[in-house]
N, C-alpha and C positions, 0 to 999 in steps of 0.2 A: 371412234363414230368412222362408219364409211362412210368415205367419199362419193360422192354421186358421180355417176358418167361427165366426166368432162365437157364444155361443149365447143370446147376448141376442135374436138373429134369431126363436128357437123360445121365446116368452114361457112355455108351458106345462113346456118342461124340468125346471124344479125339482120341479115338484107331480108330473111324471111318473117321473122318477127315486125320489122318495117311495114313489110308488104301486108302484115293482116290487120296491123293498125291502120294503116292509110286506107286499108280498105273496108274498117267499119267508124271510121272518123266523122265521117258526114252524120251517122247515126248517133255518136256520142260525144260529140265537140262539146268543150264546155261552154255553157250558154251564156250571150253577152254578159250578164250581170254578174257571173263570176267572174270575165275577163277583167270587167270594169273596178270592181271591188278589189280586186287583187293588184291592178294598177294602182288607184288608189292604197294599197297597201303600202305598195312597192317605193311609195312618193315619201313617204315616213313623214306625211306632215298632213296628211287628210285629217279631218275632224270627224268626230261619230256622227255627226248631223250629215255632213256631207255623203260618208257610208249609209246613212239610215235612207236617206234621197235617194241615193241608186238601187238599195236592194227594195224599197218601194215602189220603183215601178212596174215591180212582177208581184201583183195583188197574193196571188195563190204561194207564192215564198213565201211574203210578208205575214200571211194569214198561219202557216206552218210553222214558221220558226215562233212565232208570239204563242203560240200554243204550246210550242216545243219548251220554249223557256221557262215556260209557267204551268209545267206541270211536274208530277213530284221526280221526274228524271232530276230536275235541279231544285226543286224545292225551297225555293225562294222565300221570303217570309214575307214579302210586299209584290203586288202584282206588278205586271210590265206594260207598260201600253203599247211602246213606240220600239223602233228599232233602235235609233241612236238612244234609246235608255240601255236597251239592249247590250248597244256596241258597251257604251260605260260599264255597265255593271260584267260584263263577261269578260270583256277584253276585245280588241280589235281581230286579233287573232283567232282566237276561242271560238267568235261570231263567224268568222271566215271558213272555220273545219265546219260547222253546223249547215252553212249555206252551201259547201261541197257535198255533203250527207245527203241533204235533199234532193240537190240537184242531179246530184248522180245516180241516186234511184231512179230519176224521173227521166232521164238522159236514157242510161243503160239498160233498164226496161223496155227500151225503145227494139233492142238488136231480137231479131228474128231466129229466137232460140224453142226448140223442140223437144231435143232429146230431154231436158231435166222439166222436172215442175221448179215453177218458177217463183210462186210462191216456197218452196222447202228450201231455193238458192237462198230467198232474203230473209227468211229466220233464221239461216244458219250463219248469214252474215252479219244479222242484225245483232244477234247472239254474239257472237264473234266480237262485235264492236264493243258492246256494253260491257263483256269481259276484261277485252284490253284495257278501257279507261278505268273501271274499278280496280283491275294490277296497275296501273301506273300511277294511280292514286296512291295505293297499299306501297309502291315502290317509290316512292315521294319523288315523282318525274314532272318535270314542268309542264303544263301543258296538256294535260291530260284528253282532253276532248281530240288532240291530234290521233293520237292514239285509237279513239274510238273510228276517225274516218279509216286509218288505218286496218280495225280489224273489220271493220263494215265493205273495205272497196277489196281485200285480201284476193278475194276470188275472181275479180271482173276480167283477169282475164281467159278465167275458164269459160264466160260470156261468149268472148269475141272467137275462142277455138270453135266452139259448139254450132256457132252461126256461120265460120268460114271454112270448119271442118269437120262436117256433121257426122261423116259415112267413118271418118279414121275415131274421133271421138268414142263414138256410141261404142266400139269394138274395146276401146280402152275402156270403157267405163263397165264392161261386163268383164274386162280381165280386173279390173279395181276389185268388183265387188261391192263397194261404196265405203273404199280404206282409200282415201284422199293420198297417203304417204306412197301407196303404191300405184296412185293415178300417177303420179309427179314421176316416181321412178319409171313409169313405163312413156309418160312424155316425154321423157328426156331421150329414153333408149331411142324410142321411135322418129321424135323429130329434132332432137338435139338439142332443144329448150323447152319451156315448160309453160303452163298456165300462169306460172308464176311471172316468168319472164315478162308474157305477156303486159300482165297485170303491170308492172314496173314502167313498160314501156307508155302504156295508155295513162298511169298516174303520171308521167313528166308530161305527156301533152296535156292533160289537164293542169298544168303548172304549180301540181305539189309540192311541198317542201322536199327535197332531196332526202333527207331522213325518214320520211313516210313513203317514197318510192322505193330506197334501198328496203324498207319493210315488208313492204308487199311483194317485192322481187325474192327477196332471202326467208321470207314465212318458215320456209321449208326446211330450209339449212342456216337458221344463224348465225351458225360462226362465221361464213362467210361474207357478212355483210362488213363493208370496209370499214364506215363511218357510222354504222346506224345499228351497232349489235345487242343492243338493250331495245329498240326499236322492233325491230325484229322477231327476237326472243319473249317479248310482251306478246305479239301477233301470233306468234308459234303457241304458245302455252294458251291464249286464248281459243284459237280454234281448235284445238285438241282439247280442252274443257268442254267446249261447245258442243262438241262430238260425242261427248258422254253423257249429254241432255236430252229429254226426250222431244224439248220444242227445239232446239237449235242443232241438231246431227245436219250432216252432210248430207246422208243418204236418209229414208224413213225413219230409221228405227235407228236410237243410239249406240254407240261403240264405245261398252265401258273399259275397252281394255285398250282403246288408242292409246301407243306411249308418249312419252314427252322424250323429245331430244335432250337428253342427260347434262348438255354444257347449258340450255337455260341456266340452271339452278346454280352455273357459276355467275354467267354473266348477268344476272339478276341479284346475285348473292342474298341465295333464297335455300332455306336447307329441306329438302324433299319431305323428312322425313318428319319436317313440321309443319309443312304444308298443307290445309286443311282445302283440296280441293270441290269438296261437297259443299263445303260453306259458300266457296265461290262460286260455284255452279249455283247454288239456293237464290244467292242475294241477285243474279243474274237475274234470276228467272222471274223473283219479287219486280223486276223494273222490267221486265220485256214487255208484258201487256200493256200496258198505256205507251210504251214506246212507240211498237210497234201499228198502235192503234195513230198514233201521229204522223208517222213515217212511212209506213205501207199502205196507209189506206188508200184506194186509187182517187177518188176523189180530191 
């Protein structure tokens, strides 16, 4: 595997990343409900009812969460009517992952982005999230919903760069011609960091778990993740497969030859020759329409 250009060659990179995050933070700061739920979770003694009460103060969030947990995405045998019940059935951290997913889409959609079709961006992100969750289940990873969030938010740094550096990113998008791997390398060469680095910093600002921050930061180079190689490998594989689909491609059309980093098979203990990529893409496609209607609807 070829090592990407070292970030150390650009000594100002960390400062520039922080500057970009600070510049857009007022538009993408975690809503109060996320902060309060996070604090309750960290206290380790909050009840499902307390968490439900906090979330219920946001009627729009409550409605979307209940529609989501009652959808075919989860396929529970009985209807769930309250957030506290959803916490009990799903688990605290799984429900928090969904809170992050719903509120992050709403918050990051506030960024002034004109370079790309924002609907295409979120379709790619959602498709990647669905595949990531399914892969996590296949690999028997604990709390697979967190991988859904990792996949969903893996490119949030791109939105910040599109808003903060539109002229430069326009040039790099033209150079990459719809290939995310080329775009990643072009960003490293030009900036000394990439959208993945910015995304990891934004994830930290949102108080996402360290493993999710690493999965976002290293989704193009999973071997370099220090403590979340499995999560980074799953998000890398999910993104690559999403790009091979018609609905979930990063560009306007599918990229069937998008390569998978060979280290992924080693990290996930999978055999490339036995892996049915078409089946994984197809399964996500079956789940995509209902989930998109719940998460990406404007209302």
